[in-house]
C-alpha positions in Angstrom: 27.8 -53.4 -100.9 24.9 -55.3 -99.5 26.0 -54.8 -95.9 26.4 -51.0 -96.4 22.9 -50.8 -97.9 21.5 -52.8 -95.0 23.2 -50.4 -92.5 21.8 -47.4 -94.3 18.3 -48.8 -94.3 18.6 -49.6 -90.6 19.7 -46.0 -89.9 16.8 -44.6 -91.8 14.4 -46.8 -89.9 15.9 -45.7 -86.6 15.6 -42.0 -87.7 12.0 -42.4 -88.7 11.1 -44.3 -85.6 12.7 -41.6 -83.4 10.9 -38.9 -85.3 7.4 -40.4 -84.7 5.7 -39.5 -81.4 2.2 -40.5 -80.2 0.6 -38.8 -77.2 -2.5 -39.7 -75.3 -5.6 -37.5 -75.0 -4.5 -36.1 -71.7 -0.9 -35.4 -72.7 0.8 -32.5 -74.5 4.3 -32.1 -75.8 6.2 -28.8 -75.3 8.6 -28.9 -78.3 12.0 -27.1 -78.5 14.0 -26.8 -81.7 17.7 -26.2 -81.1 16.7 -24.8 -77.6 14.0 -22.5 -78.8 10.3 -23.1 -78.0 8.4 -23.7 -81.2 5.0 -24.9 -80.0 2.8 -27.4 -78.1 1.8 -30.6 -79.9 -0.6 -33.4 -79.3 -2.6 -35.4 -78.7 -2.2 -38.1 -81.3 0.6 -38.6 -83.9 3.1 -36.0 -84.9 6.7 -35.9 -86.1 9.9 -34.4 -84.7 13.2 -33.7 -86.5 15.7 -36.2 -85.0 18.6 -34.6 -83.1 17.1 -31.2 -83.7 13.8 -31.2 -81.8 13.3 -32.1 -78.2 10.0 -32.5 -76.4 8.9 -32.4 -72.8 5.8 -34.4 -72.0 3.2 -32.7 -69.8 0.1 -34.3 -68.3 -3.2 -32.3 -68.2 -4.9 -34.5 -65.6 -5.8 -33.3 -62.1 -3.1 -34.1 -59.5 -3.8 -34.7 -55.9 -0.9 -33.5 -53.7 -0.6 -34.1 -50.0 0.6 -31.0 -48.2 2.8 -32.2 -45.3 1.8 -31.3 -41.7 2.7 -27.7 -40.8 3.4 -26.3 -37.3 1.2 -23.3 -37.0 0.6 -20.8 -34.1 -3.0 -19.6 -34.3 -4.0 -16.0 -33.6 -5.0 -17.0 -30.0 -1.5 -18.5 -29.5 -2.3 -22.2 -29.7 0.3 -24.4 -31.4 -1.3 -27.0 -33.8 -0.3 -29.2 -36.7 -2.3 -28.8 -39.9 -2.1 -30.8 -43.1 -4.1 -30.6 -46.3 -4.6 -32.0 -49.8 -4.2 -29.8 -52.9 -5.9 -30.5 -56.3 -4.4 -28.8 -59.4 -3.8 -29.4 -63.1 -1.8 -27.8 -65.9 -3.8 -25.6 -68.2 -0.9 -24.0 -70.0 1.9 -26.5 -70.9 4.2 -23.8 -72.2 4.0 -21.8 -68.9 4.5 -25.0 -66.8 7.7 -25.8 -68.6 9.2 -22.5 -69.6 8.2 -20.2 -66.7 9.2 -22.4 -63.8 11.9 -25.1 -63.4 9.7 -27.7 -61.6 6.1 -26.7 -61.4 5.2 -29.7 -59.2 7.8 -28.7 -56.5 7.0 -25.0 -56.7 3.3 -25.6 -56.3 4.0 -27.8 -53.2 6.2 -25.1 -51.6 3.6 -22.4 -52.3 0.9 -24.6 -50.7 2.9 -25.2 -47.6 3.8 -21.5 -47.0 0.2 -20.4 -47.7 -1.3 -23.0 -45.4 0.9 -21.7 -42.5 0.2 -18.1 -43.1 -3.6 -18.4 -43.7 -4.3 -20.7 -40.8 -2.1 -18.5 -38.5 -4.5 -15.6 -39.1 -7.4 -17.4 -37.5 -8.3 -18.4 -34.0 -8.6 -22.1 -33.0 -12.4 -22.0 -32.9 -12.6 -20.6 -36.4 -10.2 -23.3 -37.7 -12.4 -26.0 -36.3 -15.8 -24.6 -37.3 -15.1 -22.6 -40.5 -13.0 -25.0 -42.6 -15.0 -24.4 -45.8 -14.2 -20.7 -45.6 -10.5 -21.3 -44.9 -10.4 -23.8 -47.8 -11.8 -21.3 -50.2 -9.3 -18.7 -49.0 -6.4 -21.1 -49.5 -7.6 -22.1 -53.0 -7.9 -18.4 -54.1 -4.4 -17.4 -52.8 -2.6 -20.4 -54.2 -4.3 -20.2 -57.5 -3.3 -16.6 -57.9 0.3 -17.4 -57.3 0.5 -20.4 -59.6 -1.5 -18.8 -62.4 1.7 -17.4 -64.2 3.0 -21.0 -64.3 0.0 -22.2 -66.2 -1.2 -24.2 -63.1 -4.9 -24.1 -62.1 -5.7 -25.0 -58.4 -9.2 -26.4 -58.4 -9.6 -27.2 -54.6 -7.8 -27.2 -51.3 -9.1 -29.3 -48.4 -7.7 -29.2 -44.8 -7.5 -32.8 -43.7 -6.5 -33.0 -40.0 -5.9 -30.5 -37.2 -3.8 -32.0 -34.4 -4.3 -30.3 -31.1 -2.1 -30.5 -27.9 -3.3 -33.0 -25.3 -4.2 -30.3 -22.8 -6.2 -28.4 -25.4 -8.1 -31.6 -26.2 -9.1 -32.0 -22.6 -10.1 -28.3 -22.3 -12.3 -28.6 -25.4 -13.9 -31.8 -23.9 -14.7 -30.0 -20.7 -16.1 -27.1 -22.7 -18.4 -29.4 -24.7 -19.5 -31.2 -21.5 -20.4 -27.8 -19.9 -22.3 -26.8 -23.0 -24.3 -30.0 -22.9 -25.1 -29.5 -19.2 -26.2 -25.9 -19.9 -28.6 -27.0 -22.7 -30.0 -29.8 -20.4 -30.8 -27.2 -17.7 -32.4 -24.9 -20.2 -34.6 -27.6 -21.6 -35.6 -28.7 -18.0 -36.4 -25.1 -17.0 -38.5 -24.7 -20.2 -40.4 -27.9 -19.3 -41.1 -26.7 -15.8 -42.3 -23.3 -17.1 -44.7 -25.0 -19.6 -46.0 -27.3 -16.9 -46.6 -24.4 -14.5 -48.5 -22.5 -17.2 -50.7 -25.6 -17.9 -51.4 -26.1 -14.1 -52.3 -22.4 -13.8 -54.8 -22.7 -16.6 -56.3 -25.9 -15.1 -56.6 -24.2 -11.7 -58.4 -21.2 -13.3 -60.9 -23.6 -15.0 -61.6 -25.5 -11.8 -62.0 -22.2 -9.9 -64.6 -21.0 -12.4 -66.6 -24.3 -12.4 -67.2 -25.9 -9.0 -68.7 -28.9 -10.6 -65.4 -29.7 -12.3 -63.8 -30.2 -8.8 -66.4 -32.8 -8.0 -65.8 -34.6 -11.3 -62.1 -34.6 -10.6 -62.7 -35.9 -7.1 -64.8 -38.8 -8.4 -62.2 -39.6 -11.1 -59.5 -39.7 -8.4 -61.6 -42.2 -6.3 -62.0 -44.4 -9.4 -58.2 -44.4 -10.0 -57.5 -45.2 -6.3 -60.0 -48.1 -6.3 -58.2 -49.8 -9.2 -54.8 -49.7 -7.6 -53.6 -52.9 -5.8 -52.0 -51.2 -2.8 -52.1 -51.8 0.9 -52.3 -48.1 1.7 -55.1 -45.9 0.4 -55.0 -42.1 0.5 -58.5 -40.8 0.7 -58.8 -37.3 -0.8 -61.1 -35.0 1.1 -62.4 -32.0 -0.9 -61.5 -28.6 0.5 -65.1 -27.5 -0.1 -66.3 -30.1 2.4 -63.9 -28.9 5.0 -65.0 -25.4 4.5 -68.7 -26.5 5.1 -67.8 -28.3 8.3 -65.9 -25.2 9.5 -68.9 -23.0 8.9 -71.3 -25.5 10.7 -68.9 -25.6 13.6 -68.9 -21.8 14.0 -72.7 -21.7 13.8 -73.2 -24.4 16.4 -70.8 -22.9 19.0 -69.7 -24.5 22.2 -73.1 -23.9 24.0 -75.4 -25.0 21.2 -76.4 -28.6 21.1 -75.7 -30.4 17.9 -78.8 -31.1 15.8 
């Protein structure tokens, strides 16, 4: 009698233990009773009817999923490999369990096919320079397709774009040519600004003859301070013009004064 009572007590303890469930704050339980969905429970403590109720545990935390590299042909016929990372979370536990067999696998497949189709609609230059726009487009499309499953896609980020070797060399040559073009433009702009300043200086010197003499004296001072073996002595053009006029006035027959 005592052994039978002990067995009954043990069975009751086992039944009560199997009926008690505790879920964390980020977890929910999708409960089925005899195969029929009856509700979502959690977090915290709740009870299930042993051998009648069955629960499926669902996490509500954000999941970071790597999208494997996809071979893509861009709109300008360049073959590249593109991979990405997908961030999503379950917002409707019932839909994630009842509406789709494996929401994790289904979301991964949708992400791969959408990545190939969206990237293939753009040219290579757009893929390299407009990633933010493409990321938003991917997020919108994938989120629309996973919404019936109770899955919310929060972000999609393209990680790497692998280019063929010959395309990498072509892009490097293009970048080098662009740098040379900019350097030539900057040099030309500098020459233009210098010529404008020289023109303004010449106009000032032309209006003020005394300024020429001051510049002449300044040049002599600069030459005298240089430690060189050769000295270039600047001769003002005005002096040469005076000598020329004096030579014409004297003539070959007139004695010099």
